[in-house]
C-alpha angles and dihedrals in degrees: 000000000000091000092053091053091048091054092048090051092051092047089050089052091048091051094051089048092050089048092053092052092047091060090073104082124222127212092261090062086071127070099223144016134201115207113228131196113207123218109263117255097016119112094195122054136190132197134176110244104255119235091245090066094055088047093055108030118105097212122066088212090059088244093146100067133100139174117226128188126221090279090056090248115142112240126208114271142164137205112232130191122256094254096045105147093213090065094049121090115228129185136179120244128187110230127208111254126203126194116228111207127205113249113260125228093251094045095247107125100166129248116359133213116190123212112204125206136177090268094047136261110344102169123027107164096069132119133175116265108254132157087263096052091041091054091046086070118155109076097045108117102177148346128242118208119204109218099166092106096058116110104204136013124315111229098179143344130224113202116203100221149165131195125223093239095048118238112030153133118250133184115218136180124213122211131185134210138174096202106025090248109072111051128184127191112245096169114030098190135005134169125238109191132184117170134156132209143171090272098043145287128313116206136175117185108136116108118191117220126211118248112281144092118274133193100180132016126194122203120196140147118281093212136032097286124110118265119257121256109262119207098175142336123228116199126208102220128190109217115243088225088078093057096081123192117260120254115248121209125192105222115223117240111237098181139273127313128219098323138014094272096057118091124186128202141182120214092192095217137070098232125148098263113198103167144027136202119207120208114213121205098229140019125255089038130131127187137183108225142171121213116210132180142182136185100229136031107261096021122122115279120240124204112237101173140004127186146084129316122189145173120201134180110250094032101049113149118240095244095039094239133123110219126216129177136212142160112298118267133171096215116139103203124065138189132195117201120189105216098172132033097014092144089067091063092070090199096313121138133239125228127220128204119181128206134204143162111235121226123247129244120218116191143162119254091229116165127352129334147273098071122200125215101210118197141173119054134151092198108042116100119224112283107173124115126223109269095237091049100057107087088351091159093058118096115245096242089049094050091049091050090054097043123099135177116254116209132203109268095200143331123313118279134207115254110163093355127216090319089074088061092061121077112248118240116271104281119240104264095237093165094054091048090051093047092052088046092056091045093051092045089052089052093050091048092054090046088052094048090048092051092049090050092052090049092055091049090049093051090055 
């Protein structure tokens, strides 16, 4: 009996070990895989999640994806938001600076440089900043920064400056303009600081800018003090190449709802939709509509947007679609309800195109290439790390320097096929059966020992 119990315990341990090993998925546990070629010499790689992934995953949070190397070993990866700064490429760019002098009493303001715009001359009393103009000093009232040559978005500027009195603290204001005539304040008050001490110098010169595009910037004191002497201005620029175009999806019409003015659609993916484009059947038409969505067929509809869409001759959009925007949602099913002007449809149908920004993958190029992005599994548990926790101890600039862009190395291939998208039947609970068997055997053993003891007592 003891041998039987020992065998059962060994089997139970082996079953637990096998279950632990089965927790690590293999490529064949996923329906499809996309081969990827990493950028050479970069230990960290990024990739926009392809639309095919959103169309075949079983989880809206992209929990059923993995990245495998050539040896089918899963590598660490993270899912990052669209606007994650660590995936964006930034550069520094020196911007032209012009000194704007105060008008003198006799009207003589020194040398002039004219900047022409489509509307005519807007600023006349300007001159490029040079050592001579910088030393001339006193009558400079502000500085105009020409940002027209920037390809991208300026996130901050860093003036290289000095003050007439040496180390000091200055308060400045930053304005923006597109035509050198109409100015708007974008930074009401910023501090420029330069101080010296026994242990070194303390400086503050970086001015962060709100998100936007700027043609001209104007830097001037925010109080009655003289402006600092500006030698140059360096801009922190985010390249446009990181601002990828949104993915457009034509939703499939699945018929009408209850009523002639209700249209249903299936996007066939759980992507973070953030905009829709409604196609009207004719020009010079305006309709009041409500846009609803839901995650599952049969669930309750939730309204995402309500308002008017229109198409007019003379302002027809190139793609023929009227755009509307709403808070991002991963819902798959959509409904258009015409709440005003339904009679003008005369039985015609509406079209729906959805728009989203895919997330980004960051992974370690661990092992040999090619790497495979595996996706679509009803059995795999989520395996992505939080974006900020992968390489969290690495400085941002170091991470950017070590990051490359992986590219697809071919079309998607079948791994486990469509069978991986279907949940497997409930497995036989071997461990439970073994546990019950051990318990029953223990009870029988105790009963046998009790009977043997009773027989011995009876014999006496």
